[in-house]
C-alpha positions as CSV (number, residue, x, y, z in Angstrom):
1,M,112.9,140.6,168.9
2,A,113.5,140.9,165.4
3,R,110.7,143.0,163.1
4,Q,110.5,143.0,159.5
5,Q,107.7,144.9,157.8
6,Q,107.1,145.3,154.0
7,Q,104.0,146.4,152.6
8,A,101.2,144.8,154.4
9,N,103.6,142.0,155.5
10,H,104.9,141.6,158.6
11,C,106.7,138.9,160.8
12,D,108.3,138.9,164.3
13,L,111.4,136.4,165.1
14,W,112.9,135.7,168.5
15,G,114.4,132.6,170.7
16,D,113.3,131.3,173.9
17,T,115.8,131.2,176.9
18,A,113.9,128.1,178.3
19,I,114.7,125.9,175.1
20,P,118.2,126.8,173.5
21,G,118.2,126.1,169.9
22,M,114.8,127.0,168.6
23,L,113.7,130.2,167.2
24,L,110.2,131.2,166.8
25,M,108.2,133.4,164.1
26,H,105.2,134.8,164.3
27,A,104.1,136.1,160.8
28,D,101.3,137.7,159.1
29,F,101.5,137.5,155.3
30,T,99.0,139.3,152.7
31,S,101.5,138.8,149.6
32,H,104.7,137.5,150.5
33,E,105.8,134.5,148.2
34,F,108.8,132.0,150.0
35,A,111.1,130.9,147.1
36,P,112.0,127.1,147.0
37,H,114.7,127.0,149.8
38,V,115.4,124.7,152.8
39,H,116.2,125.0,156.3
40,D,119.1,123.3,158.6
41,E,116.4,123.0,161.4
42,L,113.2,121.1,161.6
43,V,110.4,123.5,160.9
44,I,107.1,123.2,162.3
45,A,104.1,125.9,161.5
46,V,100.6,125.9,162.4
47,T,97.9,128.1,160.5
48,E,96.1,130.7,162.7
49,R,94.1,132.2,159.8
50,G,93.7,132.3,156.2
51,G,96.4,129.4,154.4
52,A,98.6,129.1,151.9
53,V,99.4,126.5,148.9
54,F,103.1,125.0,149.5
55,D,105.0,123.0,147.5
56,S,107.3,120.2,148.4
57,R,108.0,116.4,148.0
58,G,107.0,117.3,144.2
59,V,103.5,118.1,145.0
60,S,101.3,121.2,145.7
61,D,98.9,121.2,148.9
62,Q,97.1,123.9,150.8
63,A,97.4,124.6,154.5
64,E,94.4,126.1,156.1
65,E,93.3,127.1,159.5
66,G,94.4,124.6,162.1
67,T,97.0,122.8,159.9
68,V,100.3,121.8,161.3
69,L,102.8,121.6,158.8
70,V,106.5,119.8,159.1
71,F,109.5,120.3,157.2
72,N,112.5,117.9,158.0
73,P,115.8,119.5,157.9
74,G,117.5,119.9,154.7
75,E,113.8,119.3,152.7
76,P,112.9,121.8,150.0
77,H,110.0,123.7,150.1
78,A,108.2,126.8,149.1
79,G,105.0,128.6,150.2
80,R,102.5,131.4,148.7
81,L,99.3,132.6,149.5
82,G,97.4,130.7,146.9
83,R,93.5,131.1,147.2
84,S,93.6,132.9,150.5
85,D,94.2,136.6,150.5
86,R,96.0,136.2,154.2
87,W,98.4,134.0,155.8
88,R,99.2,134.0,159.5
89,Y,100.8,131.3,161.3
90,R,103.2,130.4,163.9
91,A,106.1,128.6,163.5
92,F,109.2,127.0,165.4
93,Y,112.7,126.4,164.1
94,L,115.0,123.3,165.8
95,D,118.3,123.1,165.1
96,Q,120.5,120.0,166.5
97,Q,120.9,121.6,169.9
98,A,117.1,121.5,170.5
99,L,116.5,118.2,168.6
100,A,119.3,116.8,171.1
101,R,116.9,118.0,173.8
102,I,113.9,116.2,172.3
103,S,116.0,113.1,172.1
104,E,117.1,113.2,175.5
105,G,114.1,114.5,177.2
106,L,111.9,111.8,175.8
107,E,114.3,109.1,175.8
108,M,114.1,108.8,172.1
109,P,118.0,108.6,170.9
110,G,117.3,109.0,167.1
111,A,115.5,112.2,167.3
112,A,118.0,114.2,166.1
113,G,118.2,112.1,162.7
114,S,114.3,112.1,162.8
115,A,112.0,111.9,159.6
116,F,108.4,113.0,159.4
117,L,106.5,110.9,156.6
118,T,104.1,113.2,155.7
119,N,104.5,117.7,155.6
120,K,100.7,118.4,156.4
121,L,99.1,117.1,159.7
122,Q,95.3,117.3,160.6
123,D,95.6,117.0,164.0
124,P,93.5,119.4,166.0
125,E,94.9,118.8,169.3
126,L,98.1,118.6,168.0
127,F,97.4,122.0,166.7
128,S,96.2,123.7,169.7
129,T,99.0,122.1,171.9
130,L,101.6,123.6,169.6
131,H,99.7,127.1,169.6
132,R,99.7,127.3,173.4
133,L,103.3,126.5,173.3
134,H,104.1,129.3,171.2
135,E,102.0,131.7,172.8
136,A,103.5,130.9,175.7
137,S,106.9,132.1,174.8
138,Q,105.8,135.3,174.7
139,G,104.0,135.9,178.3
140,D,104.6,135.8,181.7
141,T,104.9,131.7,181.8
142,S,107.6,130.5,183.8
143,Q,110.7,128.5,182.3
144,L,109.3,125.2,184.2
145,A,106.3,125.5,182.1
146,R,107.5,126.3,179.2
147,E,110.0,123.6,179.4
148,A,107.4,121.3,180.3
149,G,105.1,122.3,177.0
150,F,107.6,122.2,175.0
151,L,108.3,118.3,176.0
152,D,104.4,117.6,176.3
153,S,104.2,119.1,172.5
154,M,107.1,117.3,171.2
155,A,106.0,114.1,172.5
156,A,102.4,114.7,171.2
157,L,104.2,115.2,167.7
158,Y,106.5,112.6,167.6
159,S,104.3,109.9,169.5
160,R,101.5,110.5,166.8
161,H,103.3,111.5,163.5
162,G,106.9,111.1,163.5
163,S,109.8,108.2,163.2
164,P,111.0,107.0,166.0
165,R,108.8,107.8,168.2
166,P,108.9,108.3,172.1
167,A,109.5,105.0,174.5
168,A,107.0,105.4,177.1
169,G,108.3,103.7,179.4
170,R,106.4,101.8,182.3
171,L,106.1,104.1,185.7
172,G,107.0,102.4,188.8
173,N,107.2,103.0,192.6
174,E,109.2,106.4,192.0
175,R,107.9,108.1,195.3
176,S,111.0,108.8,197.2
177,R,112.5,110.3,194.3
178,I,109.4,112.5,193.3
179,G,109.3,113.6,197.0
180,R,112.5,114.9,196.8
181,V,111.9,116.7,193.4
182,A,108.6,118.2,195.5
183,A,110.7,119.4,198.4
184,Y,113.3,121.0,196.1
185,L,110.0,123.1,194.4
186,E,108.6,123.8,198.2
187,T,112.0,125.2,199.1
188,H,113.2,126.8,195.9
189,Y,109.9,128.4,195.1
190,A,111.2,131.8,194.5
191,E,113.8,130.8,192.1
192,A,113.5,130.1,188.6
193,V,113.7,126.1,188.3
194,S,114.5,124.5,185.1
195,L,113.5,120.7,184.2
196,A,117.0,119.9,183.8
197,Q,117.4,120.7,187.5
198,L,114.6,118.2,188.8
199,S,115.4,115.6,186.2
200,E,119.1,115.5,187.8
201,L,117.9,115.5,191.1
202,A,115.4,113.0,190.1
203,E,117.7,111.0,188.5
204,M,115.4,110.2,185.3
205,S,114.8,111.9,182.1
206,A,112.5,115.0,181.7
207,F,109.6,113.0,180.3
208,H,109.7,110.2,182.9
209,L,109.7,113.0,185.6
210,V,107.0,114.7,184.4
211,R,104.9,111.8,183.9
212,S,105.8,110.2,187.6
213,F,105.4,113.6,189.1
214,K,102.1,113.5,187.9
215,K,100.9,110.1,188.9
216,E,102.2,110.5,192.6
217,R,101.1,114.3,193.0
218,G,98.0,114.7,190.8
219,L,99.8,117.3,189.0
220,P,102.9,118.2,186.6
221,P,105.9,119.8,188.2
222,H,105.3,123.5,186.9
223,V,101.3,123.2,188.2
224,Y,102.6,122.1,191.4
225,L,104.9,124.8,191.7
226,T,102.5,127.6,190.7
227,Q,100.4,126.0,193.7
228,V,103.4,126.7,196.2
229,R,103.9,130.0,195.2
230,L,100.3,131.0,195.4
231,Q,100.0,129.1,198.8
232,Q,103.0,131.4,200.2
233,A,102.0,134.4,198.4
234,R,98.5,134.3,201.0
235,R,101.3,133.9,203.7
236,F,102.7,137.2,202.9
237,L,99.6,138.8,202.3
238,A,98.0,137.9,205.8
239,E,101.6,139.4,207.0
240,G,100.8,142.9,205.5
241,M,103.3,142.4,202.4
242,S,102.6,144.8,199.4
243,L,101.2,142.9,196.2
244,A,104.2,144.0,194.1
245,E,106.3,142.8,196.8
246,T,104.7,139.3,197.3
247,A,104.9,138.8,193.9
248,S,108.7,139.3,193.6
249,A,109.4,137.0,196.9
250,V,107.4,134.0,195.6
251,G,108.9,134.0,192.4
252,F,106.2,135.5,189.7
253,Y,107.4,137.2,186.8
254,D,105.4,140.7,187.8
255,Q,102.5,141.6,189.5
256,S,100.0,141.0,186.7
257,A,101.4,137.5,186.9
258,L,100.2,137.0,190.7
259,N,97.1,138.3,190.0
260,R,96.4,136.2,186.7
261,H,97.5,132.9,188.5
262,F,95.6,133.9,191.8
263,K,92.4,134.6,190.5
264,R,92.4,131.6,188.4
265,V,92.8,129.2,191.2
266,Y,91.1,131.3,194.3
267,G,88.4,133.0,191.9
268,V,89.1,136.4,193.3
269,T,92.4,138.8,193.2
270,P,95.3,139.2,195.5
271,G,94.2,142.7,196.3
272,Q,91.0,141.4,197.5
273,Y,91.8,138.4,199.1
274,A,94.6,141.0,201.2
275,R,91.6,143.3,202.2
276,A,89.3,140.9,203.5
277,L,91.8,140.0,206.0
278,T,92.0,143.4,207.0
């Protein structure tokens, strides 16, 4: 992760291995000013605190807390603090590889050449979705969850504000294919499962898979995987396996991830559960 510091300004920049072609930035500026510039990538930014004045398409506008900004590849823009004394925001930079992933995952062939007709989006639900996705890239969230979150976020962005828009095909009876995916998750729960693997197994797009899986099983694939891991963790704990060994054996990032998911689902920590069995 690269960090730049100057006076009271700072920003972090990193990539997410789950989404090739995507860079993420978390910035907190008190004096920085962006000169007019362009990006080769699609830029999406969500303002967490304060705000800024941005110039694009021949006009100036204000980005406030909760605002989503979108700049098309090659679109000139500039930014400065303006009426605020602070601008803290999170940004996504999606190159052609990431846009191609959106095209394929959302069954939307034109996404790589897409255009957003306005830079400023006032959409609280979309803001929250994008903000969660950005935060997840810095935590212990599984690869499958980050991939699913990326697709959900991009589906929300494009379906509400983009052109073209995702083709949400009708869901049919795909019980047997979803059953294959569920069986795979139940067998390979300790592995870093990817959405691409599951899509290939189900012979359907990632977007269609997530929707179909939720229809058939009541949960999206990444949540289903977490449940499988927790059920197996309970078995290992009952056999006397340590917390650290259990976390590793079922595929969680570390023991703290096991603790967090276990308590969220069962209301007690895995340590409490293990002690109750003795």
